[in-house]
DRENTI-988650 format. One record per residue: residue in three letters; x, y, z of N, C-alpha, C, CB in turn. Coordinates in steps of 0.02 Angstrom, whole numbers, padded with zeros to 5 digits, always signed. Each point is the difference from the previous one (the first is absolute). Glycine has a CB too. Layout:
AlaXYZXYZXYZXYZ...
***
This chain:
Met-06011+01923-01496-00071-00013-00014-00032+00061-00034-00007-00078+00100Pro-00021+00069-00161-00030+00057-00035-00059+00028+00040+00036-00049-00110Asp-00047+00115+00104-00058+00028+00033-00062-00016-00042+00069+00094+00052Arg-00128-00075-00027-00062-00020-00032-00005+00026-00072-00055-00002+00112Arg+00077+00064-00123-00003+00027-00068+00045-00041-00047-00023+00115+00047Glu+00082-00133-00024+00045-00041-00041-00029-00070-00012+00098+00064+00045Gln-00130-00093+00007-00032-00065-00008-00055+00003-00053+00026-00027+00119Ile-00064+00081-00119-00053+00008-00049+00029+00007-00070-00073+00055+00087Ala+00126-00014-00094+00032+00008-00065+00029-00066-00025+00027+00119+00030Asp+00004-00157+00015+00027-00066-00018-00056-00047-00024+00093+00015+00083Ala-00149-00013-00047-00057-00042-00020-00027+00021-00068-00028-00018+00121Ala+00025+00083-00133-00023+00026-00065+00045-00026-00056-00047+00103+00056Ile+00112-00102-00045+00047-00025-00050-00011-00074-00013+00084+00087+00036Arg-00094-00126+00017-00012-00072-00009-00064-00013-00039+00060-00022+00107Ile-00112+00060-00092-00064-00009-00034+00008+00017-00074-00063+00028+00105Ile+00096+00028-00120+00010+00019-00071+00041-00054-00036-00004+00122+00031Ala+00056-00147+00002+00044-00050-00031-00037-00066-00013+00098+00053+00057Cys-00141-00072-00012-00034-00065-00005-00065+00003-00039+00051-00030+00108Glu-00087+00086-00104-00067+00002-00028-00012+00058-00049-00038-00053+00104Gly+00085+00098-00110-00007+00055-00046-00029+00063+00031-00014-00084-00089Met+00017+00138+00052-00021+00065+00025-00073+00002+00020+00086+00052-00071Arg-00129-00086+00033-00071+00002+00015-00017-00029+00068-00022-00008-00122Ala+00064-00036+00146-00013-00033+00064+00018+00045+00060+00022-00110-00055Leu+00013+00165+00042+00021+00043+00055-00058+00043+00025+00117+00003-00047Thr-00143-00022+00105-00052+00038+00034+00017+00003+00074-00088-00036-00086His+00055+00082+00120+00010+00005+00073-00021-00065+00034-00018+00125-00005Arg-00037-00153-00018-00026-00062+00029+00049-00057-00010-00117+00040-00020Ala+00147-00043-00040+00048-00054-00014+00061+00005+00046-00038-00002-00120Val+00061+00063+00133+00057+00009+00045-00019-00021+00072+00044+00094-00073Asp-00104-00074+00095-00023-00021+00066+00000-00076+00005-00071+00104+00009Arg+00047-00138-00061-00001-00073+00001+00071-00029+00001-00109+00001-00062Glu+00152+00027+00020+00069-00023-00005+00036+00003+00067+00002+00038-00119Leu-00015+00015+00157+00034+00010+00065-00042-00023+00059+00059+00097-00051Asp-00118-00125+00036-00045-00023+00053-00017+00057+00048+00048-00116-00009Leu-00065+00173-00019-00018+00060+00038-00076+00008+00002+00110+00055-00031Pro-00135-00021+00082-00072+00015+00000-00018+00043-00061-00001-00006+00127Gly-00059-00003-00153-00023+00039-00057+00006+00074+00013-00077-00092-00029Gly+00102+00128-00019+00008+00072+00005+00068+00023+00025-00120+00004+00021Ser+00163-00052-00001+00065+00018+00027+00044+00035-00052-00008-00096+00079Thr+00011+00068-00139+00041+00029-00053-00025+00069-00018+00026-00114-00044Ser-00092+00123+00042-00029+00065-00016+00018+00053+00051-00094-00058-00057Tyr+00105+00037+00119+00020+00047+00052+00067+00032-00016-00064-00067+00085Tyr+00110+00026-00112+00068+00025-00015+00004+00031-00070+00046-00088+00075Phe-00083+00061-00123+00002+00025-00068-00072+00006-00024+00114-00054-00024Arg-00138+00115+00023-00072+00012-00010-00024-00020-00070+00008+00093+00081Thr+00033-00084-00131-00021-00013-00069+00043-00054-00032-00039+00119-00009Arg+00015-00146-00047+00040-00050-00036+00064+00033-00027-00105-00064-00031Arg+00100+00127+00013+00059+00036-00024+00053+00002+00055-00072+00070-00076Ala+00052-00054+00137+00047+00002+00056+00031-00069+00013-00066+00096+00051Leu+00026-00147-00058+00024-00069+00010+00051-00018-00055-00109-00032+00055Thr+00093+00051-00116+00046-00012-00056+00066+00039+00010-00099-00018-00076Glu+00093+00080+00097+00060+00040+00014+00044-00033+00053-00063+00104-00029Ser+00032-00134+00080+00038-00032+00053+00042-00058-00029-00089+00032+00084Ala+00060-00069-00131+00037-00055-00031+00058+00026-00042-00105-00068-00001Val+00093+00121-00037+00053+00029-00041+00058+00025+00043-00086+00032-00087His+00069+00005+00139+00053+00028+00043+00037-00056+00038-00067+00106+00012Arg+00032-00159+00005+00033-00056+00034+00050-00034-00047-00102-00018+00072Leu+00082+00008-00135+00046-00029-00050+00062+00043-00008-00098-00052-00059Ala+00087+00117+00054+00056+00047-00009+00046-00001+00061-00071+00072-00073Glu+00042-00076+00133+00039-00002+00061+00043-00063+00004-00088+00068+00058Arg+00059-00125-00076+00038-00062+00001+00059+00004-00048-00103-00064+00029Ser+00091+00091-00088+00054+00007-00049+00054+00048+00024-00081-00024-00092Arg+00061+00080+00122+00048+00048+00027+00044-00034+00052-00080+00095-00022Arg+00049-00132+00067+00038-00034+00053+00049-00051-00030-00097+00016+00079Glu+00074-00052-00131+00044-00049-00031+00059+00033-00035-00100-00075-00016Phe+00087+00132-00018+00055+00038-00031+00052+00020+00052-00079+00042-00089Glu+00055-00017+00147+00045+00023+00052+00042-00057+00028-00081+00091+00028Glu+00049-00149-00017+00036-00058+00026+00053-00023-00050-00101-00034+00066Met+00083+00034-00130+00047-00021-00051+00058+00049-00004-00093-00055-00064His+00078+00120+00069+00053+00051-00003+00047-00007+00059-00078+00077-00061Glu+00051-00089+00120+00043-00010+00059+00045-00060-00009-00088+00052+00072Phe+00061-00107-00100+00040-00060-00012+00056+00015-00050-00101-00072+00025Glu+00083+00107-00078+00050+00015-00052+00058+00042+00028-00090-00005-00086Lys+00074+00049+00134+00053+00043+00029+00049-00041+00040-00080+00095+00003Thr+00059-00154+00022+00045-00041+00041+00046-00044-00043-00086+00001+00090Thr+00072-00006-00155+00042-00041-00043+00053+00044-00033-00095-00081-00020Ala+00157+00060+00027+00056+00041-00025+00015-00013-00074+00047+00000+00116Ser-00079-00052-00145+00016-00019-00069-00021+00054-00048-00014-00120+00030Pro+00057+00134-00080-00020+00049-00051-00056-00028-00043+00117+00048-00001Ile-00160-00004-00024-00055-00022-00043+00026-00014-00070-00083+00068+00068Thr+00069-00128-00091+00015-00019-00069-00066-00020-00034+00119-00039+00031Leu-00116+00029-00095-00059-00021-00036-00027-00065+00028+00042+00057-00103Ser+00003-00104+00118-00022-00066+00026-00030+00005+00069+00089-00053-00067Thr-00057+00090+00112-00027+00006+00068-00066+00038+00000+00116-00005+00046Ala-00121+00055-00090-00062+00038-00005-00057-00045-00024+00065+00105-00023Ala-00052-00145-00029-00052-00044-00027-00023-00050+00051+00050+00013-00113Glu-00004-00043+00149-00020-00049+00051-00036+00032+00058+00097-00071-00033Gly-00074+00130+00054-00034+00035+00055-00072+00018-00019+00110+00045+00037Ile-00119-00021-00098-00067+00017-00024-00043-00063-00004+00046+00098-00065Ala-00017-00152+00040-00038-00063-00007-00022-00026+00068+00064-00027-00104Arg-00021+00032+00154-00018-00024+00067-00055+00044+00030+00117-00045+00016Phe-00114+00110-00030-00053+00045+00023-00067-00019-00032+00084+00092+00015Leu-00084-00105-00081-00061-00020-00034-00026-00067+00027+00038+00061-00102Asp+00007-00107+00113-00020-00065+00026-00033+00006+00069+00094-00053-00064Arg-00068+00097+00107-00030+00011+00066-00070+00030-00007+00114+00017+00050Leu-00122+00029-00098-00067+00028-00013-00048-00056-00018+00051+00108-00039Leu-00031-00151-00006-00044-00054-00023-00015-00050+00056+00047+00013-00115Leu+00001-00023+00159-00009-00048+00054-00041+00028+00057+00109-00051-00031Asn-00093+00112+00052-00028+00028+00062-00057+00049-00009+00110-00016+00047Arg-00118+00043-00108-00049+00053-00009-00046-00012-00060+00081+00079+00051Arg-00099-00142-00061-00042-00016-00057-00067+00036+00003+00055-00112-00007Asp-00087+00112+00066-00064+00036+00006+00008+00074-00017-00037-00081+00088Asp+00093+00110-00065+00013+00071-00016+00005+00010-00075+00060+00013+00110Leu-00025-00058-00145+00009+00007-00072-00066-00005-00037+00115-00049+00011Val-00156+00000+00008-00064-00009-00034-00045+00060+00014+00010-00126+00010Ala-00014+00146+00054-00043+00056+00019+00024+00065-00034-00024-00055+00111Arg+00089+00065-00115+00026+00060-00032-00022+00004-00072+00098-00001+00077His-00094-00054-00113-00021+00001-00070-00074+00013-00007+00093-00078-00028Ala-00133+00047+00070-00072+00012-00002-00016+00073+00016-00021-00120+00034Leu+00054+00146+00016-00011+00070+00019+00025+00048-00055+00010-00032+00121Thr+00045+00016-00152+00029+00043-00052-00049+00007-00058+00116-00035+00034Val-00146-00021-00054-00049+00002-00055-00062+00040+00023+00041-00112-00045Glu-00066+00097+00104-00059+00033+00026+00009+00076+00006-00028-00105+00063Leu+00089+00125-00043+00013+00070+00015+00043+00035-00053-00009-00029+00121Ser+00008+00002-00181+00045+00027-00052-00014+00073-00016+00007-00114-00047Gly-00068+00137+00058-00015+00070-00013+00000+00044+00061-00065-00039-00094Asp+00087+00011+00150-00001+00037+00064+00065+00039+00008-00076-00088+00052Ala+00071+00154-00055+00060+00043+00001+00038-00004+00065-00056+00075-00079Glu+00023-00094+00133+00033-00003+00065+00031-00069+00014-00080+00086+00042Leu+00042-00139-00054+00022-00067+00021+00039-00038-00054-00098-00002+00074His+00083+00015-00138+00035-00037-00052+00076+00011+00000-00104+00007-00067Pro+00128+00056+00072+00073+00009+00002+00033-00036+00059-00017+00110-00056Leu-00017-00113+00112+00027-00034+00059+00007-00075-00014-00051+00087+00076Leu-00001-00117-00104+00001-00071-00017+00053-00015-00053-00122-00008+00029Ala+00124+00051-00081+00044-00013-00056+00074+00002+00020-00086+00048-00075Ser+00102-00011+00126+00070+00009+00018+00020-00034+00066-00004+00107-00061Cys-00042-00143+00092+00016-00025+00068+00041-00063+00001-00104+00052+00037Leu+00104-00092-00090+00033-00065+00004+00075+00004-00016-00108-00052-00030Phe+00125+00094-00018+00070+00008-00021+00018+00074+00000-00006-00105-00070Ser+00070+00119+00080+00023+00069+00004+00040+00020-00062+00002-00009+00126Arg-00029+00055-00165+00038+00025-00057+00064+00035+00022-00107+00014-00063Ala+00103+00021+00121+00059+00035+00025+00056-00049+00015-00074+00091+00047Arg+00057-00148-00015+00051-00050+00016+00028-00032-00064-00056-00023+00110Ala+00012+00011-00159+00022-00029-00063+00046+00048-00037-00107-00066-00007Thr+00090+00130+00008+00043+00051-00031+00068+00003+00034-00102+00067-00032Glu+00101-00070+00098+00062+00001+00039+00044-00060-00018-00059+00060+00093Leu+00028-00118-00102+00038-00060-00020+00035+00011-00066-00082-00073+00061Phe+00047+00099-00110+00031+00009-00066+00052+00055+00000-00106-00039-00052Ala+00097+00089+00094+00051+00051+00007+00064-00031+00029-00089+00090+00016Thr+00081-00133+00034+00057-00035+00030+00035-00044-00050-00058+00002+00111Leu+00020-00034-00155+00029-00045-00050+00028+00039-00060-00080-00089+00036Gly+00072+00155-00036+00028+00041-00053-00038-00003-00066+00108-00016+00055Val-00173+00002-00051-00041-00006-00060-00021+00070-00024-00041-00115+00036Pro+00048+00130-00101-00025+00064-00026-00076+00004+00009+00095+00005-00083Asp-00120+00054+00099-00072+00012+00009-00030-00047+00052-00006+00039-00119Pro+00031-00035+00181-00026-00045+00052-00074+00010+00016+00115-00001+00047Asp-00141+00060-00060-00072+00013+00013-00044-00045-00044+00027+00119+00031Thr-00012-00120-00096-00039-00042-00045+00010-00074+00014+00009+00090-00087Ala+00054-00109+00100+00014-00070+00015-00036-00022+00064+00112+00012-00056Gly-00114+00033+00106-00034-00016+00062-00075-00009-00009+00088+00062+00060Ala-00118-00016-00098-00072-00005-00014-00016-00064-00038-00009+00125-00001Asp+00051-00142-00047-00010-00062-00039+00008-00062+00044+00040+00059-00103Leu+00008-00057+00149+00010-00058+00045-00062-00011+00042+00124+00022+00003Val-00154+00031+00023-00061-00007+00039-00055-00034-00042+00031+00103+00069Ser-00036-00083-00132-00049-00032-00044+00014-00074-00009-00014+00109-00060Val+00077-00126+00052+00020-00070-00007-00018-00040+00064+00094+00034-00078Leu-00080-00005+00136-00014-00034+00063-00075-00009+00010+00105+00047+00049Glu-00144+00004-00066-00073-00006+00005-00023-00060-00042-00013+00126+00018Gly+00039-00131-00079-00020-00054-00044+00021-00068+00026+00008+00079-00095Leu+00053-00084+00120+00025-00063+00027-00043-00025+00058+00116+00032-00035Val-00132+00013+00080-00040-00020+00058-00070-00020-00022+00067+00077+00074Phe-00099-00037-00116-00068-00016-00023+00000-00067-00036-00026+00123-00012Asp+00075-00135-00031+00004-00062-00038+00006-00060+00047+00053+00062-00095Arg-00015-00054+00149+00010-00056+00045-00061-00017+00042+00119+00032+00003Phe-00158+00019+00018-00056-00019+00043-00065-00010-00037+00056+00063+00089Val-00062-00038-00152-00063-00011-00034+00007-00009-00076-00053+00067+00090Gly+00113-00054-00117+00010-00005-00072+00022-00070-00022+00029+00120-00001Ala+00002-00124-00058+00019-00064-00028+00049-00038+00045-00018+00047-00113Arg+00064-00011+00146+00048-00033+00044-00033-00032+00061+00085+00082-00037Ser-00144-00059+00055-00035-00031+00057-00019-00072-00015-00044+00113+00033Leu+00044-00132-00098-00018-00068-00021+00060-00047+00003-00088+00048-00072Asp+00148-00020+00084+00061-00041-00002+00015-00036+00065+00043+00079-00083Gly-00080-00063+00136+00010-00035+00064+00063+00021+00037-00061-00094-00049Ile+00087+00153+00035+00060+00024+00036-00022+00027+00067+00060+00029-00108Glu-00037-00060+00161-00021+00019+00068+00043+00056+00027-00041-00117+00020Pro+00011+00173+00002+00040+00052+00032+00032-00027+00064-00075+00089-00048Gly+00132-00061+00065+00036-00024+00059+00048-00056-00016-00097+00034+00067Thr+00106-00049-00131+00046-00053-00020+00056+00031-00042-00092-00087+00003Glu+00147+00050-00008+00055+00024-00042-00020+00001-00074+00082-00044+00083Ala-00127-00001-00103-00024+00001-00069-00036+00065-00015-00011-00125+00002Ser-00027+00149+00046-00036+00063-00008+00050+00058-00007-00097-00046+00066Val+00145+00048-00020+00050+00053-00001+00039-00002-00066+00009-00004+00126Trp+00008-00056-00148+00040-00007-00062-00039+00025-00061+00060-00098+00051Gln-00125+00080-00054-00041+00023-00056-00003+00076-00003-00068-00105+00007Leu+00058+00136+00051-00004+00073+00004+00068+00032-00014-00095-00010+00082Thr+00148-00021-00056+00067+00027-00011+00017+00001-00074+00035-00043+00113Arg-00051-00011-00149+00014-00002-00072-00035+00057-00036+00012-00125+00007Ala-00075+00135+00009-00038+00052-00034+00028+00070+00014-00102-00073+00006Val+00116+00086+00058+00027+00066+00019+00069+00011-00030-00066-00004+00107Thr+00107-00048-00106+00068+00004-00029-00003+00017-00074+00041-00083+00085Ser-00088+00053-00120-00006+00015-00072-00014+00074-00012-00041-00117-00020Tyr-00004+00145+00061-00015+00071-00008+00060+00043+00017-00120-00024+00027Leu+00151+00009+00030+00058+00041+00021+00056-00003-00050-00030-00020+00119Arg+00044-00039-00146+00053-00006-00050-00016+00040-00063+00027-00115+00044Gly-00090+00113-00063-00021+00038-00059+00011+00075+00009-00083-00089-00026Val+00065+00113+00085+00010+00072+00014+00073+00017+00004-00108+00002+00061Ala+00147-00045-00026+00071+00013+00009+00038+00000-00066-00008-00051+00113Ala-00016+00010-00160+00033-00004-00065-00012+00063-00041-00013-00125+00002
***
C-alpha cells in the first residue's frame, strides 16, 4: 500500500494524464483522493513540490521496472541474439503501453512543461529507457560504436511508444497486450537492429 506522499504523487500523475498540466493543483489532488481540503498542501507546500513528487514517482516506477526486467533476464540462460533482443524490447514496450499509459502521457506533458528545468528535465528525459542498457546490448552483439547505437535506439523507442499512444499508429486500433501489438513493435525494432548490425 503506497504511503500518503506516494498516493498524492500517483494522483498528480493521473490528473496530468487525464486533464493536462494546468489541471494540477493541490485542490484537484484533494478531490481526486477524497481528502479534506488542505491535505495535499500539508505534504507538498508548493505546486513546484507537487510537480517534483510526480516526476520522482515516475522515475522510481521506471527504476523498479528496469530492476525487475534485469533480474528476469539474469534467470534466462539463452544467449542474446538480434531476434531475441528485438522481441524482448518489443514486449517491454508493449507492457509500458498496457500498464503505464497514464505514466507515458504524464511524462510527455511534464517533459514539455519542464524542458528548461535543469534539475527535473534530465530526470524525465532519461527515466523511461536506459542508454547504458542499450549500449550494453550493442556491445554484446558486437556492434561497432555501441554508445552511438545505444543512444539512437533510445530515440527510436521513444518515437515508437509516442506514436503508439498518441501518434499516427494510435489510429490503427492496435491494442496493447496482444500479439498483434508485440509483432508490430518487434518488426520496427528488428528493422533498426538489423540496420545497425549490417
